[in-house]
C-alpha positions in Angstrom: -0.4 -4.3 23.3 -1.6 -2.1 20.6 -4.2 -3.7 18.2 -2.5 -3.3 14.8 -5.2 -5.2 12.7 -8.2 -3.1 11.1 -11.7 -3.9 11.7 -12.6 -2.0 8.5 -10.0 -3.4 6.2 -9.9 -6.9 7.1 -6.3 -7.9 6.7 -4.5 -4.6 7.1 -1.9 -4.3 9.4 -0.2 -1.7 11.7 -0.3 2.2 11.9 -0.3 3.0 8.0 -2.9 -0.3 7.4 -0.8 -2.2 4.8 -2.3 -5.2 3.4 -0.3 -8.4 3.4 -0.3 -8.5 -0.4 1.2 -4.9 -0.6 4.3 -6.4 1.7 4.1 -9.3 -0.6 4.8 -7.0 -3.6 7.5 -5.0 -1.6 9.4 -8.5 -0.6 9.2 -9.4 -4.4 10.2 -5.9 -5.6 13.1 -5.1 -3.1 14.2 -8.8 -2.5 13.8 -7.9 1.6 11.8 -9.7 4.2 9.3 -7.2 6.3 7.3 -7.7 9.4 4.2 -5.6 9.0 3.9 -5.4 13.0 7.2 -3.6 13.3 6.1 0.3 13.0 9.2 1.4 11.3 9.1 -1.5 8.7 5.3 -0.7 8.2 6.0 2.8 7.3 9.0 2.1 5.0 6.2 -0.2 2.9 3.6 2.3 3.1 5.9 4.9 2.0 7.4 2.8 -0.9 3.7 2.1 -2.1 2.7 5.8 -2.0 6.0 7.0 -3.5 7.1 4.4 -6.0 4.4 1.6 -6.6 1.3 3.5 -6.9 2.5 6.2 -9.1 4.2 3.4 -11.5 0.9 1.7 -11.6 -1.3 4.9 -12.3 1.1 5.9 -15.1 1.1 2.3 -16.7 -2.5 3.0 -16.8 -2.2 6.6 -18.4 -4.0 8.0 -15.1 -2.5 11.2 -13.9 -0.2 11.0 -11.1 -1.6 13.7 -8.8 -2.2 13.8 -4.9 -6.0 12.7 -5.1 -5.4 9.9 -7.3 -2.7 8.2 -5.0 -4.6 8.7 -2.2 -7.6 7.2 -3.5 -5.3 4.2 -4.9 -3.8 3.7 -1.5 -7.2 3.4 -0.1 -8.9 1.4 -2.7 -5.9 -0.3 -4.1 -4.6 0.6 -7.3 -6.6 -1.8 -9.5 -9.8 -0.6 -7.5 -9.1 3.0 -8.3 -8.3 2.3 -12.1 -11.3 0.0 -12.4 -13.8 1.9 -10.1 -14.8 -1.4 -8.4 
């Protein structure tokens, strides 16, 4: 069995290294249970996070929604990117 936990990100799970807090937000917004260890669901959540959640978050903070901001937000978390922490 493949190890789906990240040694770097602590609690990130799966191919797309989705954090459980992101899955909780997905579940809240989409009203759908998820399993981060399921590769298809892990990808689905990562795609939602990149294409929907992060752009809305950046827009709400008057930050341009451009690829480098989206990728940095994915890696740092949107709040981390916005605050620089």
